[in-house]
N, CA, C, O and the ligand as a Tripos MOL2 file, in Angstrom:
@<TRIPOS>MOLECULE
protein
  245   243    62     0     0
PROTEIN
NO_CHARGES

@<TRIPOS>ATOM
      1 N          11.4910   -7.8220   -9.9630 N.3       1 MET1
      2 CA         10.7520   -8.8070   -9.5250 C.3       1 MET1
      3 C           9.5790   -9.0430  -10.6400 C.2       1 MET1
      4 O           9.2290   -8.0850  -11.3290 O.2       1 MET1
      5 N           8.9610  -10.3550  -10.8150 N.am      2 ARG2
      6 CA          8.0580  -10.4930  -11.7030 C.3       2 ARG2
      7 C           6.6240  -10.8280  -11.1290 C.2       2 ARG2
      8 O           6.5800  -11.7920  -10.3640 O.2       2 ARG2
      9 N           5.7650  -10.3400  -11.3230 N.am      3 LEU3
     10 CA          4.3770  -10.4980  -10.5600 C.3       3 LEU3
     11 C           3.2520  -11.0190  -11.6890 C.2       3 LEU3
     12 O           3.1570  -10.6580  -12.8620 O.2       3 LEU3
     13 N           2.5170  -11.8840  -11.0290 N.am      4 THR4
     14 CA          1.2080  -11.8460  -11.9460 C.3       4 THR4
     15 C           0.1230  -11.4360  -11.1280 C.2       4 THR4
     16 O          -0.0390  -11.9050  -10.0010 O.2       4 THR4
     17 N          -0.7400  -10.4610  -11.7050 N.am      5 CYS5
     18 CA         -1.9470   -9.8460  -11.2030 C.3       5 CYS5
     19 C          -3.0170  -11.1940  -10.8790 C.2       5 CYS5
     20 O          -3.2690  -12.0900  -11.6840 O.2       5 CYS5
     21 N          -3.4860  -11.0860   -9.6750 N.am      6 PRO6
     22 CA         -4.3420  -12.1560   -9.1400 C.3       6 PRO6
     23 C          -5.8790  -11.8760   -9.9110 C.2       6 PRO6
     24 O          -6.7500  -12.7380  -10.0350 O.2       6 PRO6
     25 N          -5.9710  -10.4910  -10.3750 N.am      7 ILE7
     26 CA         -7.3550  -10.0920  -10.9340 C.3       7 ILE7
     27 C          -7.3750  -10.3180  -12.2680 C.2       7 ILE7
     28 O          -8.2810  -11.0030  -12.7410 O.2       7 ILE7
     29 N          -6.3860   -9.7800  -13.0680 N.am      8 CYS8
     30 CA         -6.5610  -10.0620  -14.5620 C.3       8 CYS8
     31 C          -5.6190  -10.8560  -15.1030 C.2       8 CYS8
     32 O          -5.6190  -11.0320  -16.3210 O.2       8 CYS8
     33 N          -4.6730  -11.4580  -14.2910 N.am      9 LYS9
     34 CA         -3.7610  -12.4160  -14.7510 C.3       9 LYS9
     35 C          -2.6620  -11.7690  -15.6750 C.2       9 LYS9
     36 O          -2.0460  -12.5070  -16.4440 O.2       9 LYS9
     37 N          -2.4220  -10.5680  -15.6370 N.am     10 THR10
     38 CA         -1.3160  -10.1060  -16.4040 C.3      10 THR10
     39 C          -0.1470  -10.0150  -15.7480 C.2      10 THR10
     40 O          -0.0860   -9.4310  -14.6660 O.2      10 THR10
     41 N           0.8970  -10.5690  -16.3100 N.am     11 VAL11
     42 CA          2.3450  -10.6110  -15.8480 C.3      11 VAL11
     43 C           3.2190   -9.4660  -16.0880 C.2      11 VAL11
     44 O           3.6280   -9.1940  -17.2170 O.2      11 VAL11
     45 N           3.4710   -8.8850  -15.1920 N.am     12 VAL12
     46 CA          4.4590   -7.9340  -14.9660 C.3      12 VAL12
     47 C           5.6610   -8.0300  -14.7090 C.2      12 VAL12
     48 O           5.9750   -8.3210  -13.5550 O.2      12 VAL12
     49 N           6.7160   -7.8070  -15.7400 N.am     13 GLU13
     50 CA          7.9910   -8.1620  -15.5570 C.3      13 GLU13
     51 C           8.7600   -6.8920  -15.0260 C.2      13 GLU13
     52 O           8.2760   -5.7900  -15.2860 O.2      13 GLU13
     53 N           9.9220   -6.9760  -14.3020 N.am     14 ASP14
     54 CA         10.4360   -5.9820  -13.5920 C.3      14 ASP14
     55 C           9.5720   -5.0080  -12.8280 C.2      14 ASP14
     56 O           9.7330   -3.7900  -12.8990 O.2      14 ASP14
     57 N           8.5330   -5.6710  -12.0060 N.am     15 ALA15
     58 CA          7.9870   -4.7610  -11.1720 C.3      15 ALA15
     59 C           8.6260   -4.4050   -9.9230 C.2      15 ALA15
     60 O           9.0640   -5.2580   -9.1500 O.2      15 ALA15
     61 N           8.6860   -3.1680   -9.7150 N.am     16 PRO16
     62 CA          9.4110   -2.8570   -8.3810 C.3      16 PRO16
     63 C           9.0760   -3.5620   -7.0900 C.2      16 PRO16
     64 O           7.9240   -3.9720   -6.9500 O.2      16 PRO16
     65 N           9.8970   -3.7310   -6.2080 N.am     17 GLU17
     66 CA          9.5010   -4.2730   -4.9390 C.3      17 GLU17
     67 C           8.4760   -3.3850   -4.1230 C.2      17 GLU17
     68 O           7.5790   -3.9070   -3.4610 O.2      17 GLU17
     69 N           8.6340   -2.1810   -4.1930 N.am     18 ASP18
     70 CA          7.9280   -1.2570   -3.5730 C.3      18 ASP18
     71 C           6.6000   -0.6830   -4.2360 C.2      18 ASP18
     72 O           6.0030    0.3090   -3.8190 O.2      18 ASP18
     73 N           6.1920   -1.5300   -5.4380 N.am     19 LEU19
     74 CA          5.1000   -1.1150   -6.1070 C.3      19 LEU19
     75 C           3.9680   -1.1160   -5.3210 C.2      19 LEU19
     76 O           3.5980   -2.0740   -4.6430 O.2      19 LEU19
     77 N           3.2690    0.2370   -5.4290 N.am     20 PRO20
     78 CA          2.1050    0.4340   -4.2310 C.3      20 PRO20
     79 C           0.7330   -0.4210   -4.5980 C.2      20 PRO20
     80 O          -0.2370   -0.6470   -3.8740 O.2      20 PRO20
     81 N           0.9570   -0.7780   -5.8270 N.am     21 THR21
     82 CA         -0.4270   -1.7580   -5.9830 C.3      21 THR21
     83 C          -0.1450   -3.2140   -6.0240 C.2      21 THR21
     84 O          -0.9140   -4.0300   -6.5320 O.2      21 THR21
     85 N           1.2440   -3.5700   -5.3430 N.am     22 ARG22
     86 CA          1.2410   -5.1040   -5.0650 C.3      22 ARG22
     87 C           0.2180   -5.6360   -4.4270 C.2      22 ARG22
     88 O          -0.3240   -5.0200   -3.5100 O.2      22 ARG22
     89 N          -0.2430   -7.0030   -4.8670 N.am     23 PRO23
     90 CA          0.4180   -7.8110   -5.7740 C.3      23 PRO23
     91 C          -0.3600   -7.8480   -7.3120 C.2      23 PRO23
     92 O          -0.3820   -8.7420   -8.1580 O.2      23 PRO23
     93 N          -1.0290   -6.3880   -7.2950 N.am     24 PHE24
     94 CA         -1.8950   -6.2660   -8.5080 C.3      24 PHE24
     95 C          -1.0210   -5.4290   -9.4380 C.2      24 PHE24
     96 O          -0.0120   -4.8440   -9.0460 O.2      24 PHE24
     97 N          -1.5290   -5.4040  -10.8580 N.am     25 CYS25
     98 CA         -0.7590   -4.6720  -11.8480 C.3      25 CYS25
     99 C          -0.8930   -3.4970  -11.9350 C.2      25 CYS25
    100 O          -0.0480   -2.7940  -12.4900 O.2      25 CYS25
    101 N          -2.1870   -2.9430  -11.3070 N.am     26 SER26
    102 CA         -2.5810   -1.5810  -11.3310 C.3      26 SER26
    103 C          -3.5570   -1.1230  -10.1020 C.2      26 SER26
    104 O          -3.8980   -1.9110   -9.2200 O.2      26 SER26
    105 N          -3.9010    0.0300  -10.1440 N.am     27 LYS27
    106 CA         -4.8140    0.3830   -9.2330 C.3      27 LYS27
    107 C          -6.0250    0.1750   -9.3930 C.2      27 LYS27
    108 O          -6.7460    0.2130   -8.3950 O.2      27 LYS27
    109 N          -6.5570   -0.0870  -10.6050 N.am     28 ARG28
    110 CA         -7.5690   -0.5510  -10.9330 C.3      28 ARG28
    111 C          -7.9820   -1.8430  -10.5560 C.2      28 ARG28
    112 O          -9.1590   -2.0190  -10.2440 O.2      28 ARG28
    113 N          -6.9860   -2.9870  -10.5390 N.am     29 CYS29
    114 CA         -7.0670   -4.3110  -10.1960 C.3      29 CYS29
    115 C          -7.1090   -4.3730   -8.7460 C.2      29 CYS29
    116 O          -7.8600   -5.1920   -8.2160 O.2      29 CYS29
    117 N          -6.2840   -3.4900   -7.9440 N.am     30 LYS30
    118 CA         -6.0580   -3.3390   -6.6320 C.3      30 LYS30
    119 C          -7.7040   -2.9830   -6.0630 C.2      30 LYS30
    120 O          -8.2080   -3.6540   -5.1620 O.2      30 LYS30
    121 N          -8.3230   -2.0060   -6.6340 N.am     31 LEU31
    122 CA         -9.7410   -1.6270   -6.2740 C.3      31 LEU31
    123 C         -10.7710   -2.7430   -6.6370 C.2      31 LEU31
    124 O         -11.8310   -2.8470   -6.0200 O.2      31 LEU31
    125 N         -10.4620   -3.4700   -7.5330 N.am     32 ALA32
    126 CA        -11.4650   -4.4460   -8.0450 C.3      32 ALA32
    127 C         -11.3040   -5.5900   -6.8900 C.2      32 ALA32
    128 O         -12.3040   -6.1670   -6.4620 O.2      32 ALA32
    129 N         -10.0090   -5.8840   -6.4130 N.am     33 ASP33
    130 CA        -10.0080   -6.7990   -5.3040 C.3      33 ASP33
    131 C         -10.5170   -6.0780   -3.9780 C.2      33 ASP33
    132 O         -10.9010   -6.8540   -3.1030 O.2      33 ASP33
    133 N         -10.5710   -4.9150   -3.7310 N.am     34 LEU34
    134 CA        -10.9410   -4.4110   -2.6090 C.3      34 LEU34
    135 C         -12.5940   -4.5690   -2.6500 C.2      34 LEU34
    136 O         -13.2060   -4.8480   -1.6190 O.2      34 LEU34
    137 N         -13.1770   -4.3980   -3.7440 N.am     35 ASP35
    138 CA        -14.4800   -4.7750   -3.9990 C.3      35 ASP35
    139 C         -14.8560   -6.0990   -3.7440 C.2      35 ASP35
    140 O         -15.8720   -6.3030   -3.0790 O.2      35 ASP35
    141 N         -14.1210   -7.1180   -4.2180 N.am     36 ASN36
    142 CA        -14.2650   -8.3990   -3.8370 C.3      36 ASN36
    143 C         -14.2610   -8.6020   -2.4150 C.2      36 ASN36
    144 O         -15.1760   -9.2120   -1.8610 O.2      36 ASN36
    145 N         -13.2590   -8.1130   -1.7830 N.am     37 TRP37
    146 CA        -12.9890   -8.3260   -0.4400 C.3      37 TRP37
    147 C         -14.3160   -7.9260    0.3200 C.2      37 TRP37
    148 O         -14.9190   -8.6000    1.1550 O.2      37 TRP37
    149 N         -14.6210   -6.6920   -0.1560 N.am     38 LEU38
    150 CA        -15.8050   -6.2180    0.8170 C.3      38 LEU38
    151 C         -17.0240   -6.8570    0.4630 C.2      38 LEU38
    152 O         -17.9370   -6.8240    1.2890 O.2      38 LEU38
    153 N         -17.2140   -7.5010   -0.7560 N.am     39 SER39
    154 CA        -18.3740   -8.1220   -1.0450 C.3      39 SER39
    155 C         -18.3610   -9.5210    0.0490 C.2      39 SER39
    156 O         -19.3420  -10.0360    0.5840 O.2      39 SER39
    157 N         -17.1310   -9.8630    0.1510 N.am     40 ASP40
    158 CA        -17.0530  -11.2390    0.6820 C.3      40 ASP40
    159 C         -17.2840  -10.9580    2.3790 C.2      40 ASP40
    160 O         -17.8750  -11.6190    3.2320 O.2      40 ASP40
    161 N         -16.6280   -9.8270    2.4350 N.am     41 ALA41
    162 CA        -16.7240   -9.5120    4.0010 C.3      41 ALA41
    163 C         -18.2200   -9.3270    4.5940 C.2      41 ALA41
    164 O         -18.5500   -9.3770    5.7790 O.2      41 ALA41
    165 N         -18.9310   -9.1310    3.6090 N.am     42 TYR42
    166 CA        -20.6140   -9.0170    3.8460 C.3      42 TYR42
    167 C         -21.1060  -10.1350    3.9380 C.2      42 TYR42
    168 O         -21.9510  -10.3240    4.8130 O.2      42 TYR42
    169 N         -20.7400  -11.1310    3.1120 N.am     43 ARG43
    170 CA        -21.3220  -12.5200    3.1750 C.3      43 ARG43
    171 C         -20.7880  -13.4240    4.2930 C.2      43 ARG43
    172 O         -21.5270  -14.2390    4.8450 O.2      43 ARG43
    173 N         -19.6080  -13.2850    4.5940 N.am     44 ILE44
    174 CA        -18.9200  -14.2110    5.5780 C.3      44 ILE44
    175 C         -18.3090  -13.2090    6.6030 C.2      44 ILE44
    176 O         -17.9940  -12.0330    6.4220 O.2      44 ILE44
    177 N         -18.2150  -14.0420    7.8210 N.am     45 SER45
    178 CA        -17.5370  -12.9850    8.8490 C.3      45 SER45
    179 C         -16.1300  -13.0130    9.0250 C.2      45 SER45
    180 O         -15.5360  -12.1180    9.6270 O.2      45 SER45
    181 N         -15.4870  -14.1500    8.4510 N.am     46 SER46
    182 CA        -13.9880  -14.0850    8.4880 C.3      46 SER46
    183 C         -13.3630  -14.2660    6.8910 C.2      46 SER46
    184 O         -13.0910  -15.3430    6.3600 O.2      46 SER46
    185 N         -13.2400  -13.1270    6.3850 N.am     47 PRO47
    186 CA        -12.7930  -13.2990    4.8190 C.3      47 PRO47
    187 C         -11.2170  -13.7520    4.6980 C.2      47 PRO47
    188 O         -10.3190  -13.3610    5.4430 O.2      47 PRO47
    189 N         -11.0980  -14.5350    3.7480 N.am     48 LEU48
    190 CA         -9.5870  -15.0500    3.7760 C.3      48 LEU48
    191 C          -9.0150  -13.8880    2.7670 C.2      48 LEU48
    192 O          -9.7180  -13.2690    1.9680 O.2      48 LEU48
    193 N          -7.6560  -13.7170    2.9520 N.am     49 ARG49
    194 CA         -6.9130  -12.7100    2.1360 C.3      49 ARG49
    195 C          -5.9620  -13.8250    1.2400 C.2      49 ARG49
    196 O          -5.4610  -14.8690    1.6570 O.2      49 ARG49
    197 N          -5.8960  -13.2900   -0.0090 N.am     50 PRO50
    198 CA         -5.1570  -14.0360   -0.8960 C.3      50 PRO50
    199 C          -3.6260  -14.1290   -0.3100 C.2      50 PRO50
    200 O          -3.1750  -13.2110    0.3750 O.2      50 PRO50
    201 N          -2.9360  -15.1740   -0.5920 N.am     51 THR51
    202 CA         -1.4800  -15.0870   -0.0730 C.3      51 THR51
    203 C          -0.6820  -15.1650   -1.2740 C.2      51 THR51
    204 O           0.3040  -15.8820   -1.1020 O.2      51 THR51
    205 N          -0.7680  -14.6920   -2.3800 N.am     52 ASP52
    206 CA          0.0480  -14.7070   -3.4740 C.3      52 ASP52
    207 C           1.5140  -14.2840   -3.2790 C.2      52 ASP52
    208 O           2.4700  -14.7650   -3.8860 O.2      52 ASP52
    209 N           1.5570  -13.3310   -2.3580 N.am     53 THR53
    210 CA          2.9290  -12.7740   -2.0630 C.3      53 THR53
    211 C           3.8440  -13.6260   -1.5250 C.2      53 THR53
    212 O           5.0360  -13.3880   -1.7170 O.2      53 THR53
    213 N           3.4630  -14.7160   -0.7940 N.am     54 ASP54
    214 CA          4.0930  -15.9050   -0.3110 C.3      54 ASP54
    215 C           4.8700  -16.6540   -1.4320 C.2      54 ASP54
    216 O           5.9690  -17.1350   -1.1570 O.2      54 ASP54
    217 N           4.3940  -16.7660   -2.5760 N.am     55 ASP55
    218 CA          5.0390  -17.4170   -3.7800 C.3      55 ASP55
    219 C           6.1220  -16.6570   -4.1270 C.2      55 ASP55
    220 O           7.2050  -17.2110   -4.3150 O.2      55 ASP55
    221 N           5.9710  -15.2290   -4.2660 N.am     56 ASP56
    222 CA          7.0910  -14.3680   -4.6220 C.3      56 ASP56
    223 C           8.4320  -14.6610   -3.7450 C.2      56 ASP56
    224 O           9.5430  -14.9370   -4.1960 O.2      56 ASP56
    225 N           8.0440  -14.5320   -2.3490 N.am     57 GLU57
    226 CA          9.0600  -14.5170   -1.5400 C.3      57 GLU57
    227 C           9.8360  -15.8880   -1.6330 C.2      57 GLU57
    228 O          11.0120  -15.9320   -1.2710 O.2      57 GLU57
    229 N           9.1470  -17.0870   -2.1490 N.am     58 LEU58
    230 CA          9.9160  -18.3010   -2.1590 C.3      58 LEU58
    231 C          10.7010  -18.4090   -3.4210 C.2      58 LEU58
    232 O          11.6800  -19.1530   -3.4770 O.2      58 LEU58
    233 N          10.3250  -17.7270   -4.3910 N.am     59 LYS59
    234 CA         11.2120  -17.6280   -5.6250 C.3      59 LYS59
    235 C          12.4390  -17.0000   -5.5670 C.2      59 LYS59
    236 O          13.3450  -17.3110   -6.3390 O.2      59 LYS59
    237 N          12.5870  -15.8880   -4.4690 N.am     60 LEU60
    238 CA         13.7860  -14.9410   -4.2670 C.3      60 LEU60
    239 C          14.8300  -15.7970   -3.4890 C.2      60 LEU60
    240 O          16.0380  -15.6130   -3.6380 O.2      60 LEU60
    241 N          14.3490  -16.6740   -2.7100 N.am     61 SER61
    242 CA         15.3060  -17.5080   -1.7350 C.3      61 SER61
    243 C          15.8880  -18.7470   -2.5140 C.2      61 SER61
    244 O          16.6530  -19.5280   -1.9480 O.2      61 SER61
    245 ZN         -4.6130   -6.6900  -13.0310 Zn       62 ZN62
@<TRIPOS>BOND
     1     1     2 1
     2     2     3 1
     3     3     4 2
     4     3     5 am
     5     5     6 1
     6     6     7 1
     7     7     8 2
     8     7     9 am
     9     9    10 1
    10    10    11 1
    11    11    12 2
    12    11    13 am
    13    13    14 1
    14    14    15 1
    15    15    16 2
    16    15    17 am
    17    17    18 1
    18    18    19 1
    19    19    20 2
    20    19    21 am
    21    21    22 1
    22    22    23 1
    23    23    24 2
    24    23    25 am
    25    25    26 1
    26    26    27 1
    27    27    28 2
    28    27    29 am
    29    29    30 1
    30    30    31 1
    31    31    32 2
    32    31    33 am
    33    33    34 1
    34    34    35 1
    35    35    36 2
    36    35    37 am
    37    37    38 1
    38    38    39 1
    39    39    40 2
    40    39    41 am
    41    41    42 1
    42    42    43 1
    43    43    44 2
    44    43    45 am
    45    45    46 1
    46    46    47 1
    47    47    48 2
    48    47    49 am
    49    49    50 1
    50    50    51 1
    51    51    52 2
    52    51    53 am
    53    53    54 1
    54    54    55 1
    55    55    56 2
    56    55    57 am
    57    57    58 1
    58    58    59 1
    59    59    60 2
    60    59    61 am
    61    61    62 1
    62    62    63 1
    63    63    64 2
    64    63    65 am
    65    65    66 1
    66    66    67 1
    67    67    68 2
    68    67    69 am
    69    69    70 1
    70    70    71 1
    71    71    72 2
    72    71    73 am
    73    73    74 1
    74    74    75 1
    75    75    76 2
    76    75    77 am
    77    77    78 1
    78    78    79 1
    79    79    80 2
    80    79    81 am
    81    81    82 1
    82    82    83 1
    83    83    84 2
    84    83    85 am
    85    85    86 1
    86    86    87 1
    87    87    88 2
    88    87    89 am
    89    89    90 1
    90    90    91 1
    91    91    92 2
    92    91    93 am
    93    93    94 1
    94    94    95 1
    95    95    96 2
    96    95    97 am
    97    97    98 1
    98    98    99 1
    99    99   100 2
   100    99   101 am
   101   101   102 1
   102   102   103 1
   103   103   104 2
   104   103   105 am
   105   105   106 1
   106   106   107 1
   107   107   108 2
   108   107   109 am
   109   109   110 1
   110   110   111 1
   111   111   112 2
   112   111   113 am
   113   113   114 1
   114   114   115 1
   115   115   116 2
   116   115   117 am
   117   117   118 1
   118   118   119 1
   119   119   120 2
   120   119   121 am
   121   121   122 1
   122   122   123 1
   123   123   124 2
   124   123   125 am
   125   125   126 1
   126   126   127 1
   127   127   128 2
   128   127   129 am
   129   129   130 1
   130   130   131 1
   131   131   132 2
   132   131   133 am
   133   133   134 1
   134   134   135 1
   135   135   136 2
   136   135   137 am
   137   137   138 1
   138   138   139 1
   139   139   140 2
   140   139   141 am
   141   141   142 1
   142   142   143 1
   143   143   144 2
   144   143   145 am
   145   145   146 1
   146   146   147 1
   147   147   148 2
   148   147   149 am
   149   149   150 1
   150   150   151 1
   151   151   152 2
   152   151   153 am
   153   153   154 1
   154   154   155 1
   155   155   156 2
   156   155   157 am
   157   157   158 1
   158   158   159 1
   159   159   160 2
   160   159   161 am
   161   161   162 1
   162   162   163 1
   163   163   164 2
   164   163   165 am
   165   165   166 1
   166   166   167 1
   167   167   168 2
   168   167   169 am
   169   169   170 1
   170   170   171 1
   171   171   172 2
   172   171   173 am
   173   173   174 1
   174   174   175 1
   175   175   176 2
   176   175   177 am
   177   177   178 1
   178   178   179 1
   179   179   180 2
   180   179   181 am
   181   181   182 1
   182   182   183 1
   183   183   184 2
   184   183   185 am
   185   185   186 1
   186   186   187 1
   187   187   188 2
   188   187   189 am
   189   189   190 1
   190   190   191 1
   191   191   192 2
   192   191   193 am
   193   193   194 1
   194   194   195 1
   195   195   196 2
   196   195   197 am
   197   197   198 1
   198   198   199 1
   199   199   200 2
   200   199   201 am
   201   201   202 1
   202   202   203 1
   203   203   204 2
   204   203   205 am
   205   205   206 1
   206   206   207 1
   207   207   208 2
   208   207   209 am
   209   209   210 1
   210   210   211 1
   211   211   212 2
   212   211   213 am
   213   213   214 1
   214   214   215 1
   215   215   216 2
   216   215   217 am
   217   217   218 1
   218   218   219 1
   219   219   220 2
   220   219   221 am
   221   221   222 1
   222   222   223 1
   223   223   224 2
   224   223   225 am
   225   225   226 1
   226   226   227 1
   227   227   228 2
   228   227   229 am
   229   229   230 1
   230   230   231 1
   231   231   232 2
   232   231   233 am
   233   233   234 1
   234   234   235 1
   235   235   236 2
   236   235   237 am
   237   237   238 1
   238   238   239 1
   239   239   240 2
   240   239   241 am
   241   241   242 1
   242   242   243 1
   243   243   244 2
@<TRIPOS>SUBSTRUCTURE
     1 MET1         2 RESIDUE 1 A MET
     2 ARG2         6 RESIDUE 1 A ARG
     3 LEU3        10 RESIDUE 1 A LEU
     4 THR4        14 RESIDUE 1 A THR
     5 CYS5        18 RESIDUE 1 A CYS
     6 PRO6        22 RESIDUE 1 A PRO
     7 ILE7        26 RESIDUE 1 A ILE
     8 CYS8        30 RESIDUE 1 A CYS
     9 LYS9        34 RESIDUE 1 A LYS
    10 THR10       38 RESIDUE 1 A THR
    11 VAL11       42 RESIDUE 1 A VAL
    12 VAL12       46 RESIDUE 1 A VAL
    13 GLU13       50 RESIDUE 1 A GLU
    14 ASP14       54 RESIDUE 1 A ASP
    15 ALA15       58 RESIDUE 1 A ALA
    16 PRO16       62 RESIDUE 1 A PRO
    17 GLU17       66 RESIDUE 1 A GLU
    18 ASP18       70 RESIDUE 1 A ASP
    19 LEU19       74 RESIDUE 1 A LEU
    20 PRO20       78 RESIDUE 1 A PRO
    21 THR21       82 RESIDUE 1 A THR
    22 ARG22       86 RESIDUE 1 A ARG
    23 PRO23       90 RESIDUE 1 A PRO
    24 PHE24       94 RESIDUE 1 A PHE
    25 CYS25       98 RESIDUE 1 A CYS
    26 SER26      102 RESIDUE 1 A SER
    27 LYS27      106 RESIDUE 1 A LYS
    28 ARG28      110 RESIDUE 1 A ARG
    29 CYS29      114 RESIDUE 1 A CYS
    30 LYS30      118 RESIDUE 1 A LYS
    31 LEU31      122 RESIDUE 1 A LEU
    32 ALA32      126 RESIDUE 1 A ALA
    33 ASP33      130 RESIDUE 1 A ASP
    34 LEU34      134 RESIDUE 1 A LEU
    35 ASP35      138 RESIDUE 1 A ASP
    36 ASN36      142 RESIDUE 1 A ASN
    37 TRP37      146 RESIDUE 1 A TRP
    38 LEU38      150 RESIDUE 1 A LEU
    39 SER39      154 RESIDUE 1 A SER
    40 ASP40      158 RESIDUE 1 A ASP
    41 ALA41      162 RESIDUE 1 A ALA
    42 TYR42      166 RESIDUE 1 A TYR
    43 ARG43      170 RESIDUE 1 A ARG
    44 ILE44      174 RESIDUE 1 A ILE
    45 SER45      178 RESIDUE 1 A SER
    46 SER46      182 RESIDUE 1 A SER
    47 PRO47      186 RESIDUE 1 A PRO
    48 LEU48      190 RESIDUE 1 A LEU
    49 ARG49      194 RESIDUE 1 A ARG
    50 PRO50      198 RESIDUE 1 A PRO
    51 THR51      202 RESIDUE 1 A THR
    52 ASP52      206 RESIDUE 1 A ASP
    53 THR53      210 RESIDUE 1 A THR
    54 ASP54      214 RESIDUE 1 A ASP
    55 ASP55      218 RESIDUE 1 A ASP
    56 ASP56      222 RESIDUE 1 A ASP
    57 GLU57      226 RESIDUE 1 A GLU
    58 LEU58      230 RESIDUE 1 A LEU
    59 LYS59      234 RESIDUE 1 A LYS
    60 LEU60      238 RESIDUE 1 A LEU
    61 SER61      242 RESIDUE 1 A SER
    62 ZN62       245 GROUP 0 **** ****
């Protein structure tokens, strides 16, 4: 499957479905997102999670 990293916008062709860093291209971006998420969690009580994976599922069907 093809995925676009929401952090650095890198397009990863042929990303395996069980990629541990999904929906990010790398562990670094996953950690960057976690950092963002934690920062938001301190600011607002109910942080929103990105729903980029929903788009991928739509393309498959
Ligand atoms: Zn990335």
